[in-house]
All heavy atoms as TSV, in Angstrom:
chain	resi	resn	atom	element	x	y	z
A	1	MET	N	N	0.806	-1.208	0.000
A	1	MET	CA	C	0.000	0.000	0.000
A	1	MET	C	C	0.843	1.264	0.000
A	1	MET	O	O	0.428	2.271	-0.510
A	1	MET	CB	C	-0.923	0.017	1.217
A	1	MET	CG	C	-2.125	-0.835	1.039
A	1	MET	SD	S	-3.167	-0.093	-0.205
A	1	MET	CE	C	-4.682	-0.816	0.191
A	2	SER	N	N	2.029	1.227	0.588
A	2	SER	CA	C	2.839	2.433	0.652
A	2	SER	C	C	3.295	2.890	-0.727
A	2	SER	O	O	3.539	4.069	-0.943
A	2	SER	CB	C	4.034	2.246	1.578
A	2	SER	OG	O	4.927	1.301	1.027
A	3	ILE	N	N	3.410	1.978	-1.680
A	3	ILE	CA	C	3.785	2.360	-3.043
A	3	ILE	C	C	2.711	3.265	-3.627
A	3	ILE	O	O	3.003	4.283	-4.240
A	3	ILE	CB	C	3.997	1.114	-3.927
A	3	ILE	CG1	C	5.224	0.349	-3.456
A	3	ILE	CG2	C	4.138	1.511	-5.386
A	3	ILE	CD1	C	5.437	-0.965	-4.141
A	4	PHE	N	N	1.455	2.900	-3.448
A	4	PHE	CA	C	0.368	3.714	-3.973
A	4	PHE	C	C	0.257	5.053	-3.254
A	4	PHE	O	O	-0.070	6.058	-3.861
A	4	PHE	CB	C	-0.964	2.964	-3.882
A	4	PHE	CG	C	-1.011	1.779	-4.806
A	4	PHE	CD1	C	-1.126	0.509	-4.307
A	4	PHE	CD2	C	-0.933	1.955	-6.177
A	4	PHE	CE1	C	-1.172	-0.580	-5.152
A	4	PHE	CE2	C	-0.967	0.874	-7.034
A	4	PHE	CZ	C	-1.083	-0.403	-6.521
A	5	ALA	N	N	0.573	5.068	-1.976
A	5	ALA	CA	C	0.539	6.326	-1.226
A	5	ALA	C	C	1.577	7.295	-1.775
A	5	ALA	O	O	1.304	8.480	-1.934
A	5	ALA	CB	C	0.770	6.069	0.264
A	6	ASP	N	N	2.756	6.791	-2.093
A	6	ASP	CA	C	3.795	7.640	-2.664
A	6	ASP	C	C	3.379	8.184	-4.020
A	6	ASP	O	O	3.641	9.340	-4.342
A	6	ASP	CB	C	5.115	6.879	-2.791
A	6	ASP	CG	C	5.734	6.564	-1.439
A	6	ASP	OD1	O	5.388	7.247	-0.455
A	6	ASP	OD2	O	6.571	5.644	-1.370
A	7	CYS	N	N	2.729	7.367	-4.829
A	7	CYS	CA	C	2.245	7.817	-6.143
A	7	CYS	C	C	1.221	8.935	-5.971
A	7	CYS	O	O	1.235	9.920	-6.711
A	7	CYS	CB	C	1.613	6.669	-6.922
A	7	CYS	SG	S	2.789	5.426	-7.470
A	8	GLN	N	N	0.325	8.772	-5.029
A	8	GLN	CA	C	-0.708	9.778	-4.795
A	8	GLN	C	C	-0.093	11.080	-4.289
A	8	GLN	O	O	-0.497	12.157	-4.696
A	8	GLN	CB	C	-1.745	9.258	-3.795
A	8	GLN	CG	C	-2.970	10.114	-3.694
A	8	GLN	CD	C	-3.787	10.135	-4.978
A	8	GLN	OE1	O	-3.714	9.249	-5.804
A	8	GLN	NE2	N	-4.553	11.184	-5.161
A	9	ASP	N	N	0.911	10.984	-3.421
A	9	ASP	CA	C	1.599	12.178	-2.935
A	9	ASP	C	C	2.270	12.911	-4.085
A	9	ASP	O	O	2.212	14.131	-4.181
A	9	ASP	CB	C	2.644	11.815	-1.880
A	9	ASP	CG	C	2.026	11.375	-0.572
A	9	ASP	OD1	O	0.827	11.643	-0.359
A	9	ASP	OD2	O	2.745	10.754	0.230
A	10	GLU	N	N	2.914	12.159	-4.972
A	10	GLU	CA	C	3.580	12.763	-6.127
A	10	GLU	C	C	2.556	13.428	-7.045
A	10	GLU	O	O	2.772	14.504	-7.569
A	10	GLU	CB	C	4.352	11.681	-6.902
A	10	GLU	CG	C	5.311	12.213	-7.912
A	10	GLU	CD	C	6.476	12.969	-7.301
A	10	GLU	OE1	O	6.916	12.650	-6.188
A	10	GLU	OE2	O	6.945	13.908	-7.965
A	11	ARG	N	N	1.426	12.812	-7.224
A	11	ARG	CA	C	0.362	13.335	-8.094
A	11	ARG	C	C	-0.217	14.629	-7.538
A	11	ARG	O	O	-0.627	15.495	-8.293
A	11	ARG	CB	C	-0.738	12.276	-8.218
A	11	ARG	CG	C	-1.989	12.710	-8.890
A	11	ARG	CD	C	-1.974	12.308	-10.346
A	11	ARG	NE	N	-3.265	12.408	-10.958
A	11	ARG	CZ	C	-3.777	13.518	-11.450
A	11	ARG	NH1	N	-3.125	14.632	-11.356
A	11	ARG	NH2	N	-4.949	13.528	-12.017
A	12	ASN	N	N	-0.266	14.776	-6.225
A	12	ASN	CA	C	-0.867	15.950	-5.605
A	12	ASN	C	C	0.115	17.115	-5.412
A	12	ASN	O	O	-0.279	18.152	-4.908
A	12	ASN	CB	C	-1.483	15.575	-4.248
A	12	ASN	CG	C	-2.737	14.761	-4.427
A	12	ASN	OD1	O	-3.471	14.935	-5.399
A	12	ASN	ND2	N	-2.996	13.866	-3.495
A	13	LYS	N	N	1.367	16.943	-5.814
A	13	LYS	CA	C	2.357	18.010	-5.639
A	13	LYS	C	C	2.004	19.222	-6.499
A	13	LYS	O	O	1.550	19.101	-7.621
A	13	LYS	CB	C	3.749	17.525	-6.037
A	13	LYS	CG	C	4.463	16.774	-4.976
A	13	LYS	CD	C	5.894	16.527	-5.392
A	13	LYS	CE	C	6.630	15.797	-4.303
A	13	LYS	NZ	N	7.993	15.478	-4.733
A	14	LYS	N	N	2.264	20.374	-5.951
A	14	LYS	CA	C	2.084	21.626	-6.683
A	14	LYS	C	C	3.464	22.216	-6.967
A	14	LYS	O	O	4.378	22.079	-6.174
A	14	LYS	CB	C	1.236	22.594	-5.877
A	14	LYS	CG	C	-0.188	22.100	-5.717
A	14	LYS	CD	C	-0.998	23.022	-4.853
A	14	LYS	CE	C	-2.390	22.509	-4.665
A	14	LYS	NZ	N	-2.488	21.369	-3.780
A	15	THR	N	N	3.590	22.860	-8.105
A	15	THR	CA	C	4.837	23.476	-8.527
A	15	THR	C	C	4.671	24.986	-8.515
A	15	THR	O	O	3.623	25.498	-8.906
A	15	THR	CB	C	5.200	23.016	-9.951
A	15	THR	OG1	O	5.233	21.593	-9.982
A	15	THR	CG2	C	6.535	23.564	-10.383
A	16	ILE	N	N	5.687	25.701	-8.073
A	16	ILE	CA	C	5.677	27.165	-8.110
A	16	ILE	C	C	6.547	27.601	-9.277
A	16	ILE	O	O	7.673	27.132	-9.435
A	16	ILE	CB	C	6.218	27.756	-6.796
A	16	ILE	CG1	C	5.389	27.279	-5.615
A	16	ILE	CG2	C	6.228	29.274	-6.877
A	16	ILE	CD1	C	5.972	27.637	-4.267
A	17	LEU	N	N	6.009	28.489	-10.102
A	17	LEU	CA	C	6.720	28.970	-11.272
A	17	LEU	C	C	6.591	30.475	-11.349
A	17	LEU	O	O	5.512	31.021	-11.150
A	17	LEU	CB	C	6.115	28.327	-12.532
A	17	LEU	CG	C	6.734	28.664	-13.867
A	17	LEU	CD1	C	8.155	28.101	-13.957
A	17	LEU	CD2	C	5.885	28.083	-14.986
A	18	GLU	N	N	7.702	31.149	-11.607
A	18	GLU	CA	C	7.675	32.603	-11.800
A	18	GLU	C	C	7.715	32.865	-13.296
A	18	GLU	O	O	8.597	32.363	-13.995
A	18	GLU	CB	C	8.853	33.273	-11.103
A	18	GLU	CG	C	8.739	33.236	-9.606
A	18	GLU	CD	C	9.863	33.984	-8.910
A	18	GLU	OE1	O	10.817	34.414	-9.588
A	18	GLU	OE2	O	9.778	34.131	-7.692
A	19	ILE	N	N	6.739	33.631	-13.798
A	19	ILE	CA	C	6.664	33.941	-15.225
A	19	ILE	C	C	6.616	35.447	-15.430
A	19	ILE	O	O	6.273	36.195	-14.510
A	19	ILE	CB	C	5.437	33.284	-15.889
A	19	ILE	CG1	C	4.132	33.848	-15.329
A	19	ILE	CG2	C	5.482	31.771	-15.763
A	19	ILE	CD1	C	2.902	33.454	-16.111
A	20	ASP	N	N	6.960	35.874	-16.642
A	20	ASP	CA	C	6.828	37.288	-16.996
A	20	ASP	C	C	5.341	37.618	-17.084
A	20	ASP	O	O	4.552	36.832	-17.608
A	20	ASP	CB	C	7.491	37.574	-18.338
A	20	ASP	CG	C	9.001	37.360	-18.312
A	20	ASP	OD1	O	9.557	37.177	-17.216
A	20	ASP	OD2	O	9.603	37.363	-19.392
A	21	CYS	N	N	4.968	38.765	-16.581
A	21	CYS	CA	C	3.567	39.182	-16.595
A	21	CYS	C	C	3.129	39.430	-18.038
A	21	CYS	O	O	3.765	40.198	-18.758
A	21	CYS	CB	C	3.385	40.458	-15.774
A	21	CYS	SG	S	1.701	41.090	-15.843
A	22	PRO	N	N	2.033	38.817	-18.474
A	22	PRO	CA	C	1.511	39.057	-19.819
A	22	PRO	C	C	0.974	40.480	-19.989
A	22	PRO	O	O	0.887	40.978	-21.107
A	22	PRO	CB	C	0.371	38.057	-19.967
A	22	PRO	CG	C	0.588	37.043	-18.917
A	22	PRO	CD	C	1.307	37.745	-17.801
A	23	GLY	N	N	0.644	41.153	-18.899
A	23	GLY	CA	C	0.091	42.500	-18.967
A	23	GLY	C	C	1.155	43.576	-19.119
A	23	GLY	O	O	1.169	44.337	-20.077
A	24	CYS	N	N	2.097	43.627	-18.181
A	24	CYS	CA	C	3.109	44.695	-18.194
A	24	CYS	C	C	4.486	44.181	-18.599
A	24	CYS	O	O	5.435	44.951	-18.676
A	24	CYS	CB	C	3.175	45.365	-16.826
A	24	CYS	SG	S	3.781	44.300	-15.495
A	25	HIS	N	N	4.610	42.873	-18.801
A	25	HIS	CA	C	5.853	42.226	-19.229
A	25	HIS	C	C	6.985	42.366	-18.207
A	25	HIS	O	O	8.155	42.297	-18.557
A	25	HIS	CB	C	6.284	42.727	-20.609
A	25	HIS	CG	C	5.203	42.574	-21.625
A	25	HIS	ND1	N	4.832	41.350	-22.120
A	25	HIS	CD2	C	4.386	43.488	-22.209
A	25	HIS	CE1	C	3.846	41.511	-22.983
A	25	HIS	NE2	N	3.546	42.796	-23.044
A	26	GLU	N	N	6.626	42.602	-16.959
A	26	GLU	CA	C	7.602	42.641	-15.866
A	26	GLU	C	C	8.222	41.246	-15.733
A	26	GLU	O	O	7.508	40.247	-15.660
A	26	GLU	CB	C	6.915	43.039	-14.565
A	26	GLU	CG	C	7.786	43.057	-13.342
A	26	GLU	CD	C	8.736	44.247	-13.319
A	26	GLU	OE1	O	8.406	45.289	-13.922
A	26	GLU	OE2	O	9.793	44.120	-12.710
A	27	GLU	N	N	9.549	41.173	-15.734
A	27	GLU	CA	C	10.208	39.881	-15.607
A	27	GLU	C	C	9.913	39.272	-14.248
A	27	GLU	O	O	10.038	39.929	-13.229
A	27	GLU	CB	C	11.722	40.020	-15.796
A	27	GLU	CG	C	12.117	40.245	-17.229
A	27	GLU	CD	C	13.610	40.110	-17.426
A	27	GLU	OE1	O	14.237	39.288	-16.745
A	27	GLU	OE2	O	14.116	40.846	-18.276
A	28	ASP	N	N	9.545	38.007	-14.270
A	28	ASP	CA	C	9.189	37.270	-13.056
A	28	ASP	C	C	8.164	38.041	-12.229
A	28	ASP	O	O	8.209	38.051	-11.003
A	28	ASP	CB	C	10.425	36.958	-12.215
A	28	ASP	CG	C	11.417	36.069	-12.951
A	28	ASP	OD1	O	10.976	35.275	-13.797
A	28	ASP	OD2	O	12.623	36.170	-12.686
A	29	GLY	N	N	7.213	38.677	-12.921
A	29	GLY	CA	C	6.206	39.487	-12.252
A	29	GLY	C	C	5.100	38.691	-11.595
A	29	GLY	O	O	4.425	39.179	-10.705
A	30	LEU	N	N	4.915	37.445	-12.053
A	30	LEU	CA	C	3.840	36.624	-11.506
A	30	LEU	C	C	4.387	35.313	-10.960
A	30	LEU	O	O	5.186	34.641	-11.605
A	30	LEU	CB	C	2.819	36.291	-12.592
A	30	LEU	CG	C	1.793	37.350	-12.902
A	30	LEU	CD1	C	1.060	37.010	-14.176
A	30	LEU	CD2	C	0.815	37.501	-11.777
A	31	GLU	N	N	3.937	34.960	-9.789
A	31	GLU	CA	C	4.246	33.664	-9.195
A	31	GLU	C	C	2.978	32.828	-9.293
A	31	GLU	O	O	1.948	33.204	-8.740
A	31	GLU	CB	C	4.667	33.846	-7.738
A	31	GLU	CG	C	5.142	32.581	-7.088
A	31	GLU	CD	C	5.627	32.839	-5.680
A	31	GLU	OE1	O	4.762	32.998	-4.790
A	31	GLU	OE2	O	6.848	32.895	-5.472
A	32	VAL	N	N	3.053	31.728	-10.038
A	32	VAL	CA	C	1.873	30.883	-10.227
A	32	VAL	C	C	2.114	29.512	-9.609
A	32	VAL	O	O	3.235	29.017	-9.578
A	32	VAL	CB	C	1.502	30.741	-11.718
A	32	VAL	CG1	C	1.026	32.055	-12.289
A	32	VAL	CG2	C	2.661	30.226	-12.538
A	33	PHE	N	N	1.051	28.930	-9.112
A	33	PHE	CA	C	1.092	27.595	-8.543
A	33	PHE	C	C	0.420	26.662	-9.528
A	33	PHE	O	O	-0.698	26.922	-9.978
A	33	PHE	CB	C	0.360	27.560	-7.196
A	33	PHE	CG	C	1.037	28.407	-6.156
A	33	PHE	CD1	C	0.765	29.761	-6.043
A	33	PHE	CD2	C	1.965	27.849	-5.293
A	33	PHE	CE1	C	1.395	30.549	-5.096
A	33	PHE	CE2	C	2.610	28.629	-4.337
A	33	PHE	CZ	C	2.315	29.976	-4.238
A	34	LEU	N	N	1.112	25.564	-9.880
A	34	LEU	CA	C	0.620	24.642	-10.895
A	34	LEU	C	C	0.445	23.242	-10.342
A	34	LEU	O	O	1.214	22.797	-9.495
A	34	LEU	CB	C	1.614	24.556	-12.060
A	34	LEU	CG	C	1.938	25.831	-12.796
A	34	LEU	CD1	C	3.088	25.593	-13.755
A	34	LEU	CD2	C	0.725	26.315	-13.545
A	35	LYS	N	N	-0.561	22.582	-10.857
A	35	LYS	CA	C	-0.753	21.158	-10.619
A	35	LYS	C	C	-1.198	20.581	-11.951
A	35	LYS	O	O	-2.194	21.026	-12.520
A	35	LYS	CB	C	-1.816	20.904	-9.548
A	35	LYS	CG	C	-2.054	19.435	-9.297
A	35	LYS	CD	C	-3.114	19.220	-8.260
A	35	LYS	CE	C	-3.435	17.746	-8.169
A	35	LYS	NZ	N	-4.625	17.517	-7.376
A	36	ASP	N	N	-0.436	19.661	-12.486
A	36	ASP	CA	C	-0.709	19.054	-13.788
A	36	ASP	C	C	-0.768	20.085	-14.900
A	36	ASP	O	O	-1.557	19.982	-15.832
A	36	ASP	CB	C	-2.008	18.248	-13.754
A	36	ASP	CG	C	-1.955	17.084	-12.787
A	36	ASP	OD1	O	-0.856	16.546	-12.565
A	36	ASP	OD2	O	-3.007	16.703	-12.252
A	37	GLY	N	N	0.054	21.130	-14.821
A	37	GLY	CA	C	0.125	22.140	-15.866
A	37	GLY	C	C	-0.994	23.164	-15.853
A	37	GLY	O	O	-1.103	23.988	-16.748
A	38	VAL	N	N	-1.836	23.140	-14.833
A	38	VAL	CA	C	-2.970	24.051	-14.714
A	38	VAL	C	C	-2.821	24.850	-13.416
A	38	VAL	O	O	-2.378	24.318	-12.399
A	38	VAL	CB	C	-4.300	23.263	-14.718
A	38	VAL	CG1	C	-5.489	24.172	-14.539
A	38	VAL	CG2	C	-4.438	22.453	-16.001
A	39	THR	N	N	-3.189	26.127	-13.461
A	39	THR	CA	C	-3.030	26.975	-12.283
A	39	THR	C	C	-3.950	26.557	-11.145
A	39	THR	O	O	-5.074	26.115	-11.359
A	39	THR	CB	C	-3.296	28.454	-12.619
A	39	THR	OG1	O	-4.606	28.591	-13.147
A	39	THR	CG2	C	-2.282	28.982	-13.602
A	40	VAL	N	N	-3.432	26.721	-9.943
A	40	VAL	CA	C	-4.179	26.467	-8.719
A	40	VAL	C	C	-4.288	27.810	-8.003
A	40	VAL	O	O	-3.282	28.392	-7.622
A	40	VAL	CB	C	-3.454	25.441	-7.821
A	40	VAL	CG1	C	-4.216	25.224	-6.531
A	40	VAL	CG2	C	-3.243	24.140	-8.561
A	41	GLY	N	N	-5.476	28.321	-7.863
A	41	GLY	CA	C	-5.674	29.634	-7.261
A	41	GLY	C	C	-5.381	30.738	-8.260
A	41	GLY	O	O	-4.915	30.495	-9.369
A	42	GLU	N	N	-5.667	31.967	-7.876
A	42	GLU	CA	C	-5.411	33.126	-8.728
A	42	GLU	C	C	-4.008	33.660	-8.490
A	42	GLU	O	O	-3.489	33.583	-7.384
A	42	GLU	CB	C	-6.402	34.248	-8.425
A	42	GLU	CG	C	-7.816	33.952	-8.820
A	42	GLU	CD	C	-8.744	35.136	-8.548
A	42	GLU	OE1	O	-8.358	36.069	-7.819
A	42	GLU	OE2	O	-9.853	35.116	-9.077
A	43	SER	N	N	-3.423	34.211	-9.546
A	43	SER	CA	C	-2.127	34.884	-9.438
A	43	SER	C	C	-2.308	36.311	-9.922
A	43	SER	O	O	-2.872	36.533	-10.996
A	43	SER	CB	C	-1.083	34.172	-10.295
A	43	SER	OG	O	-0.891	32.866	-9.836
A	44	ILE	N	N	-1.840	37.272	-9.134
A	44	ILE	CA	C	-2.030	38.690	-9.442
A	44	ILE	C	C	-0.673	39.380	-9.494
A	44	ILE	O	O	0.138	39.253	-8.577
A	44	ILE	CB	C	-2.928	39.373	-8.383
A	44	ILE	CG1	C	-4.270	38.653	-8.302
A	44	ILE	CG2	C	-3.112	40.846	-8.711
A	44	ILE	CD1	C	-5.139	39.095	-7.145
A	45	CYS	N	N	-0.434	40.125	-10.586
A	45	CYS	CA	C	0.806	40.883	-10.732
A	45	CYS	C	C	0.790	42.052	-9.754
A	45	CYS	O	O	-0.167	42.823	-9.707
A	45	CYS	CB	C	0.946	41.392	-12.172
A	45	CYS	SG	S	2.421	42.397	-12.434
A	46	ASN	N	N	1.872	42.196	-9.001
A	46	ASN	CA	C	1.978	43.297	-8.035
A	46	ASN	C	C	2.203	44.640	-8.707
A	46	ASN	O	O	1.942	45.679	-8.122
A	46	ASN	CB	C	3.114	43.027	-7.049
A	46	ASN	CG	C	2.803	41.874	-6.134
A	46	ASN	OD1	O	1.655	41.632	-5.791
A	46	ASN	ND2	N	3.826	41.155	-5.737
A	47	THR	N	N	2.664	44.633	-9.956
A	47	THR	CA	C	2.953	45.876	-10.665
A	47	THR	C	C	1.716	46.457	-11.334
A	47	THR	O	O	1.373	47.610	-11.130
A	47	THR	CB	C	4.054	45.646	-11.716
A	47	THR	OG1	O	5.205	45.107	-11.064
A	47	THR	CG2	C	4.432	46.941	-12.413
A	48	CYS	N	N	1.031	45.625	-12.152
A	48	CYS	CA	C	-0.087	46.156	-12.946
A	48	CYS	C	C	-1.451	45.597	-12.558
A	48	CYS	O	O	-2.474	46.074	-13.036
A	48	CYS	CB	C	0.161	45.925	-14.436
A	48	CYS	SG	S	0.004	44.200	-14.953
A	49	GLY	N	N	-1.482	44.552	-11.732
A	49	GLY	CA	C	-2.745	43.979	-11.303
A	49	GLY	C	C	-3.317	42.928	-12.237
A	49	GLY	O	O	-4.437	42.464	-12.049
A	50	TYR	N	N	-2.551	42.519	-13.259
A	50	TYR	CA	C	-3.005	41.472	-14.185
A	50	TYR	C	C	-3.297	40.201	-13.391
A	50	TYR	O	O	-2.546	39.830	-12.495
A	50	TYR	CB	C	-1.928	41.208	-15.240
A	50	TYR	CG	C	-2.365	40.274	-16.341
A	50	TYR	CD1	C	-2.943	40.771	-17.497
A	50	TYR	CD2	C	-2.211	38.902	-16.226
A	50	TYR	CE1	C	-3.350	39.927	-18.522
A	50	TYR	CE2	C	-2.604	38.056	-17.226
A	50	TYR	CZ	C	-3.172	38.565	-18.381
A	50	TYR	OH	O	-3.582	37.722	-19.383
A	51	VAL	N	N	-4.396	39.519	-13.728
A	51	VAL	CA	C	-4.815	38.333	-12.985
A	51	VAL	C	C	-4.839	37.113	-13.900
A	51	VAL	O	O	-5.385	37.171	-15.007
A	51	VAL	CB	C	-6.224	38.525	-12.379
A	51	VAL	CG1	C	-6.685	37.272	-11.661
A	51	VAL	CG2	C	-6.239	39.717	-11.439
A	52	ILE	N	N	-4.237	36.040	-13.439
A	52	ILE	CA	C	-4.390	34.740	-14.086
A	52	ILE	C	C	-5.280	33.923	-13.159
A	52	ILE	O	O	-4.945	33.705	-11.992
A	52	ILE	CB	C	-3.043	34.034	-14.306
A	52	ILE	CG1	C	-2.191	34.847	-15.275
A	52	ILE	CG2	C	-3.259	32.622	-14.840
A	52	ILE	CD1	C	-0.817	34.263	-15.545
A	53	LEU	N	N	-6.423	33.504	-13.664
A	53	LEU	CA	C	-7.406	32.793	-12.862
A	53	LEU	C	C	-7.020	31.342	-12.630
A	53	LEU	O	O	-6.161	30.793	-13.319
A	53	LEU	CB	C	-8.770	32.854	-13.548
A	53	LEU	CG	C	-9.347	34.246	-13.760
A	53	LEU	CD1	C	-10.634	34.153	-14.563
A	53	LEU	CD2	C	-9.584	34.931	-12.436
A	54	GLU	N	N	-7.678	30.721	-11.682
A	54	GLU	CA	C	-7.482	29.312	-11.398
A	54	GLU	C	C	-7.997	28.478	-12.568
A	54	GLU	O	O	-8.988	28.827	-13.213
A	54	GLU	CB	C	-8.235	28.924	-10.122
A	54	GLU	CG	C	-8.071	27.476	-9.751
A	54	GLU	CD	C	-8.663	27.143	-8.397
A	54	GLU	OE1	O	-9.276	28.019	-7.760
A	54	GLU	OE2	O	-8.505	25.995	-7.980
A	55	GLY	N	N	-7.314	27.379	-12.849
A	55	GLY	CA	C	-7.762	26.456	-13.883
A	55	GLY	C	C	-7.295	26.797	-15.284
A	55	GLY	O	O	-7.776	26.234	-16.258
A	56	VAL	N	N	-6.327	27.707	-15.398
A	56	VAL	CA	C	-5.811	28.124	-16.712
A	56	VAL	C	C	-4.568	27.319	-17.031
A	56	VAL	O	O	-3.685	27.171	-16.197
A	56	VAL	CB	C	-5.479	29.622	-16.705
A	56	VAL	CG1	C	-4.824	30.056	-17.997
A	56	VAL	CG2	C	-6.738	30.450	-16.442
A	57	SER	N	N	-4.477	26.814	-18.265
A	57	SER	CA	C	-3.270	26.137	-18.719
A	57	SER	C	C	-2.234	27.199	-19.051
A	57	SER	O	O	-2.508	28.146	-19.791
A	57	SER	CB	C	-3.575	25.304	-19.955
A	57	SER	OG	O	-2.378	24.782	-20.487
A	58	LEU	N	N	-1.038	27.062	-18.522
A	58	LEU	CA	C	-0.015	28.084	-18.720
A	58	LEU	C	C	0.693	27.979	-20.065
A	58	LEU	O	O	1.487	28.834	-20.403
A	58	LEU	CB	C	1.026	28.030	-17.614
A	58	LEU	CG	C	0.637	28.708	-16.322
A	58	LEU	CD1	C	1.838	28.803	-15.406
A	58	LEU	CD2	C	0.094	30.097	-16.560
A	59	GLU	N	N	0.405	26.980	-20.872
A	59	GLU	CA	C	1.037	26.839	-22.173
A	59	GLU	C	C	0.873	28.096	-23.012
A	59	GLU	O	O	1.782	28.516	-23.716
A	59	GLU	CB	C	0.463	25.647	-22.918
A	59	GLU	CG	C	0.893	24.312	-22.351
A	59	GLU	CD	C	0.292	23.149	-23.095
A	59	GLU	OE1	O	-0.358	23.357	-24.137
A	59	GLU	OE2	O	0.491	22.016	-22.634
A	60	GLN	N	N	-0.290	28.730	-22.938
A	60	GLN	CA	C	-0.543	29.932	-23.739
A	60	GLN	C	C	0.353	31.099	-23.335
A	60	GLN	O	O	0.692	31.938	-24.150
A	60	GLN	CB	C	-2.007	30.341	-23.647
A	60	GLN	CG	C	-2.444	30.686	-22.242
A	60	GLN	CD	C	-3.944	30.941	-22.148
A	60	GLN	OE1	O	-4.601	31.110	-23.159
A	60	GLN	NE2	N	-4.466	30.957	-20.948
A	61	PHE	N	N	0.773	31.160	-22.090
A	61	PHE	CA	C	1.623	32.246	-21.622
A	61	PHE	C	C	3.112	31.936	-21.847
A	61	PHE	O	O	3.897	32.837	-22.051
A	61	PHE	CB	C	1.392	32.541	-20.148
A	61	PHE	CG	C	-0.008	32.986	-19.861
A	61	PHE	CD1	C	-0.903	32.180	-19.174
A	61	PHE	CD2	C	-0.451	34.224	-20.283
A	61	PHE	CE1	C	-2.178	32.589	-18.905
A	61	PHE	CE2	C	-1.747	34.650	-20.034
A	61	PHE	CZ	C	-2.607	33.826	-19.345
A	62	LEU	N	N	3.479	30.689	-21.778
A	62	LEU	CA	C	4.882	30.310	-21.896
A	62	LEU	C	C	5.370	30.316	-23.330
A	62	LEU	O	O	6.555	30.396	-23.585
A	62	LEU	CB	C	5.113	28.932	-21.268
A	62	LEU	CG	C	4.813	28.847	-19.766
A	62	LEU	CD1	C	5.001	27.417	-19.283
A	62	LEU	CD2	C	5.660	29.798	-18.969
A	63	GLU	N	N	4.469	30.256	-24.305
A	63	GLU	CA	C	4.849	30.246	-25.715
A	63	GLU	C	C	5.253	31.613	-26.210
A	63	GLU	O	O	5.822	31.763	-27.262
A	63	GLU	CB	C	3.693	29.715	-26.566
A	63	GLU	CG	C	3.433	28.249	-26.335
A	63	GLU	CD	C	2.204	27.746	-27.077
A	63	GLU	OE1	O	1.481	28.570	-27.686
A	63	GLU	OE2	O	1.968	26.542	-27.054
A	64	ARG	N	N	4.944	32.666	-25.488
A	64	ARG	CA	C	5.204	34.031	-25.930
A	64	ARG	C	C	6.653	34.362	-25.973
A	64	ARG	O	O	7.502	34.121	-25.355
A	64	ARG	CB	C	4.467	35.031	-25.045
A	64	ARG	CG	C	2.996	34.895	-25.223
A	64	ARG	CD	C	2.304	35.878	-24.348
A	64	ARG	NE	N	0.871	35.746	-24.599
A	64	ARG	CZ	C	-0.040	36.571	-24.220
A	64	ARG	NH1	N	0.299	37.639	-23.551
A	64	ARG	NH2	N	-1.289	36.393	-24.475
């Protein structure tokens, strides 16, 4: 059973990523929390107030 518990723990991990703000283009302006490539919670730029909502795939922002 402990093997499956470890898999579940790994699956539930969240990643923190700093990205350039799509609004004001401030370098590392937004800190986003990801789980399976999708945002968890809202991320708000401290400079311009740009918001990335929960449940957004970050692929669209990282391709820029």
